[in-house]
DRENDO-1510 file (C-alpha; in Angstrom, 1 decimal, always signed):
<recs>
REC; n; res; u; v; w
REC; 1; MET; +128.4; -48.3; -49.3 .
REC; 2; THR; +128.4; -44.9; -51.1 .
REC; 3; LYS; +125.7; -42.2; -50.7 .
REC; 4; LYS; +124.3; -43.2; -54.1 .
REC; 5; GLU; +123.9; -46.8; -53.1 .
REC; 6; LEU; +122.5; -45.9; -49.8 .
REC; 7; ARG; +119.9; -43.5; -51.3 .
REC; 8; LYS; +118.7; -46.3; -53.6 .
REC; 9; LYS; +118.6; -48.9; -50.7 .
REC; 10; TYR; +116.7; -46.7; -48.3 .
REC; 11; LYS; +114.2; -45.4; -50.8 .
REC; 12; GLU; +113.4; -49.0; -51.6 .
REC; 13; LEU; +113.0; -49.9; -47.9 .
REC; 14; ARG; +110.7; -47.0; -47.4 .
REC; 15; LYS; +108.5; -48.0; -50.3 .
REC; 16; SER; +107.5; -51.1; -48.4 .
REC; 17; LEU; +106.2; -49.1; -45.4 .
REC; 18; SER; +102.4; -48.7; -45.1 .
REC; 19; THR; +100.7; -45.6; -43.8 .
REC; 20; GLU; +100.1; -47.4; -40.5 .
REC; 21; ASP; +103.8; -48.4; -40.3 .
REC; 22; ILE; +104.8; -44.8; -40.8 .
REC; 23; GLU; +102.4; -43.6; -38.1 .
REC; 24; ASP; +103.6; -46.2; -35.6 .
REC; 25; LEU; +107.3; -45.7; -36.3 .
REC; 26; SER; +106.9; -41.9; -36.2 .
REC; 27; MET; +105.1; -42.0; -32.9 .
REC; 28; ALA; +107.8; -44.2; -31.4 .
REC; 29; ILE; +110.5; -41.7; -32.6 .
REC; 30; ALA; +108.5; -38.8; -31.0 .
REC; 31; ASN; +108.5; -40.8; -27.7 .
REC; 32; GLN; +112.2; -41.4; -28.0 .
REC; 33; ILE; +113.0; -37.7; -28.3 .
REC; 34; LEU; +111.5; -37.1; -24.9 .
REC; 35; LYS; +114.6; -38.8; -23.5 .
REC; 36; LEU; +117.0; -36.3; -25.2 .
REC; 37; PRO; +118.8; -33.6; -23.1 .
REC; 38; ILE; +117.3; -30.7; -25.2 .
REC; 39; TRP; +114.3; -29.5; -23.2 .
REC; 40; ASP; +116.1; -26.5; -21.8 .
REC; 41; LYS; +116.2; -25.1; -25.3 .
REC; 42; LYS; +113.6; -22.8; -26.8 .
REC; 43; ASN; +113.8; -22.7; -30.7 .
REC; 44; PHE; +113.3; -26.0; -32.5 .
REC; 45; HIS; +113.5; -26.4; -36.3 .
REC; 46; VAL; +111.3; -29.1; -37.6 .
REC; 47; PHE; +110.9; -30.4; -41.2 .
REC; 48; LEU; +107.5; -31.3; -42.5 .
REC; 49; PRO; +107.5; -34.7; -44.2 .
REC; 50; ILE; +107.4; -35.3; -48.0 .
REC; 51; GLU; +104.6; -37.8; -48.1 .
REC; 52; HIS; +105.5; -39.5; -51.3 .
REC; 53; GLN; +109.0; -40.1; -50.0 .
REC; 54; LYS; +107.5; -41.7; -46.9 .
REC; 55; GLU; +109.5; -39.6; -44.5 .
REC; 56; VAL; +109.2; -39.6; -40.7 .
REC; 57; ASP; +105.8; -37.9; -39.9 .
REC; 58; THR; +106.8; -35.0; -37.6 .
REC; 59; GLN; +103.3; -34.1; -36.5 .
REC; 60; TYR; +103.9; -36.1; -33.3 .
REC; 61; ILE; +107.1; -34.1; -32.6 .
REC; 62; LEU; +105.1; -30.9; -33.2 .
REC; 63; HIS; +102.6; -32.0; -30.6 .
REC; 64; VAL; +105.4; -32.6; -28.1 .
REC; 65; LEU; +107.0; -29.3; -28.8 .
REC; 66; HIS; +103.7; -27.4; -28.5 .
REC; 67; GLY; +103.0; -29.2; -25.3 .
REC; 68; LYS; +106.3; -28.1; -23.9 .
REC; 69; ASP; +105.7; -24.5; -25.1 .
REC; 70; LYS; +108.6; -24.4; -27.5 .
REC; 71; ASN; +109.0; -22.2; -30.6 .
REC; 72; VAL; +108.7; -24.2; -33.7 .
REC; 73; ILE; +110.5; -23.1; -36.9 .
REC; 74; LEU; +109.7; -24.3; -40.4 .
REC; 75; SER; +111.7; -23.8; -43.6 .
REC; 76; GLN; +111.0; -22.8; -47.1 .
REC; 77; SER; +113.4; -24.2; -49.8 .
REC; 78; ASN; +114.9; -22.1; -52.6 .
REC; 79; PHE; +115.8; -24.6; -55.4 .
REC; 80; GLU; +117.6; -21.8; -57.4 .
REC; 81; ASP; +120.4; -21.3; -54.9 .
REC; 82; LEU; +119.7; -24.4; -52.7 .
REC; 83; SER; +119.2; -22.2; -49.6 .
REC; 84; MET; +116.5; -22.3; -46.9 .
REC; 85; LYS; +114.5; -19.5; -45.2 .
REC; 86; HIS; +113.0; -20.1; -41.8 .
REC; 87; PHE; +109.7; -19.0; -40.3 .
REC; 88; LEU; +108.1; -19.2; -36.9 .
REC; 89; LEU; +105.1; -21.5; -36.8 .
REC; 90; ASP; +102.2; -19.5; -35.5 .
REC; 91; ASP; +98.4; -19.2; -36.1 .
REC; 92; GLN; +99.0; -16.8; -39.0 .
REC; 93; ILE; +101.3; -19.0; -41.1 .
REC; 94; THR; +100.1; -20.6; -44.3 .
REC; 95; ILE; +101.6; -24.0; -45.3 .
REC; 96; LYS; +101.5; -25.0; -49.0 .
REC; 97; THR; +103.1; -28.0; -50.7 .
REC; 98; ASN; +105.6; -26.9; -53.4 .
REC; 99; HIS; +106.3; -28.4; -56.8 .
REC; 100; TRP; +108.6; -31.1; -55.3 .
REC; 101; GLY; +106.1; -32.2; -52.7 .
REC; 102; ILE; +107.6; -30.4; -49.8 .
REC; 103; PRO; +105.1; -28.8; -47.4 .
REC; 104; GLU; +106.5; -25.3; -46.5 .
REC; 105; PRO; +105.4; -21.9; -45.1 .
REC; 106; ILE; +104.7; -19.3; -47.7 .
REC; 107; ASN; +104.5; -16.5; -45.2 .
REC; 108; GLY; +105.3; -15.8; -41.6 .
REC; 109; ILE; +107.7; -14.2; -39.1 .
REC; 110; PRO; +111.3; -14.8; -40.4 .
REC; 111; ILE; +113.8; -16.4; -38.1 .
REC; 112; ALA; +117.6; -16.1; -38.5 .
REC; 113; ASP; +119.7; -19.3; -38.6 .
REC; 114; GLU; +121.7; -18.3; -35.6 .
REC; 115; LEU; +118.6; -18.1; -33.4 .
REC; 116; ILE; +117.8; -21.9; -33.8 .
REC; 117; ASP; +118.8; -24.1; -30.9 .
REC; 118; VAL; +117.8; -27.6; -32.1 .
REC; 119; VAL; +117.3; -28.9; -35.6 .
REC; 120; PHE; +115.5; -32.1; -36.4 .
REC; 121; VAL; +117.1; -33.3; -39.7 .
REC; 122; PRO; +115.5; -35.6; -42.3 .
REC; 123; LEU; +117.6; -38.3; -43.8 .
REC; 124; LEU; +117.6; -41.5; -45.8 .
REC; 125; ALA; +120.6; -43.2; -44.1 .
REC; 126; TYR; +123.3; -42.4; -41.5 .
REC; 127; ASP; +126.4; -43.9; -40.1 .
REC; 128; LEU; +127.9; -44.3; -36.6 .
REC; 129; LYS; +130.0; -41.2; -37.1 .
REC; 130; GLY; +127.0; -39.0; -37.6 .
REC; 131; HIS; +127.2; -38.6; -41.3 .
REC; 132; ARG; +123.9; -38.6; -43.1 .
REC; 133; VAL; +122.6; -39.3; -46.6 .
REC; 134; GLY; +119.8; -37.0; -47.8 .
REC; 135; TYR; +118.5; -36.5; -51.3 .
REC; 136; GLY; +121.7; -35.0; -52.5 .
REC; 137; LYS; +121.0; -31.3; -53.0 .
REC; 138; GLY; +122.9; -30.2; -49.8 .
REC; 139; PHE; +120.1; -28.0; -48.4 .
REC; 140; TYR; +120.7; -29.1; -44.8 .
REC; 141; ASP; +124.5; -29.0; -45.0 .
REC; 142; ARG; +124.3; -25.4; -46.2 .
REC; 143; PHE; +121.7; -24.5; -43.5 .
REC; 144; LEU; +123.5; -26.2; -40.6 .
REC; 145; SER; +126.8; -24.6; -41.5 .
REC; 146; LYS; +125.2; -21.2; -41.0 .
REC; 147; CYS; +123.8; -22.1; -37.5 .
REC; 148; ARG; +125.6; -21.4; -34.2 .
REC; 149; LYS; +128.4; -23.9; -33.3 .
REC; 150; ASP; +126.3; -25.1; -30.3 .
REC; 151; VAL; +123.2; -25.9; -32.3 .
REC; 152; ILE; +122.0; -29.5; -31.6 .
REC; 153; THR; +121.4; -31.6; -34.7 .
REC; 154; ILE; +119.1; -34.6; -34.5 .
REC; 155; GLY; +118.5; -37.0; -37.4 .
REC; 156; LEU; +115.3; -38.9; -37.6 .
REC; 157; SER; +115.3; -42.4; -39.1 .
REC; 158; PHE; +113.1; -45.4; -39.3 .
REC; 159; TYR; +116.2; -47.6; -39.6 .
REC; 160; ALA; +119.4; -48.6; -37.7 .
REC; 161; PRO; +122.8; -47.0; -38.7 .
REC; 162; GLU; +125.1; -48.1; -41.4 .
REC; 163; ILE; +128.7; -48.8; -40.1 .
REC; 164; GLN; +130.2; -46.2; -42.5 .
REC; 165; ILE; +129.3; -44.0; -45.5 .
REC; 166; ASP; +132.2; -44.6; -47.8 .
REC; 167; ASP; +132.1; -41.2; -49.5 .
REC; 168; ALA; +131.3; -38.9; -46.6 .
REC; 169; SER; +133.0; -35.6; -47.2 .
REC; 170; GLU; +134.5; -32.8; -45.1 .
REC; 171; TRP; +131.5; -30.6; -46.2 .
REC; 172; ASP; +129.0; -32.9; -44.6 .
REC; 173; VAL; +127.7; -31.6; -41.3 .
REC; 174; GLN; +127.7; -34.3; -38.7 .
REC; 175; LEU; +124.7; -35.0; -36.5 .
REC; 176; HIS; +124.8; -35.1; -32.7 .
REC; 177; TYR; +122.0; -37.6; -32.3 .
REC; 178; ILE; +120.0; -39.9; -34.4 .
REC; 179; VAL; +116.7; -41.0; -33.1 .
REC; 180; SER; +115.0; -44.2; -34.5 .
REC; 181; PRO; +111.9; -46.0; -33.1 .
REC; 182; ASN; +113.9; -48.2; -30.8 .
REC; 183; GLU; +117.0; -46.2; -29.8 .
REC; 184; ILE; +118.9; -43.0; -29.6 .
REC; 185; THR; +122.4; -43.0; -31.1 .
REC; 186; LYS; +124.6; -40.3; -29.6 .
REC; 187; ILE; +127.5; -39.4; -31.8 .
REC; 188; VAL; +130.8; -38.8; -30.1 .
REC; 189; ASN; +133.1; -36.6; -32.2 .
</recs>
């Protein structure tokens, strides 16, 4: 299937999820990430979910990261140039939902892309080669291309992988792992 077809399919699948489904599936995903070989890292980038898109609720992952004394980094999206700025999550940060429904920091300590060790990536669909389908603006592909080569990328999904995304391109940044409620898919490139 193409990215456009997959976007439509997975947006429809998510519409059927209840609030309780999202909570249960998100908690299962957070439990799965405990099995990943990432806990020697310090700086973790986490997205905050867009509620109306029924994304994975990352509050459970935030609890895990805080419990393990990790630095949590959040992003602010710039829709004019499709870039992202990153800020350390601390007691002084203010989170506000923007015009598109994205909760994001409006202040805080800036963090450079190259300081990030692990990135939890939102997605609608993914394939067995680590290609992902997002909402189509390319925010994460641009961001990940600026990170260090050894950054660990982890997609979070409620669903199993597709065999292949037919129109994946060379510009798409491949993921290293995808975590779903029932399994971890490691991508071997």
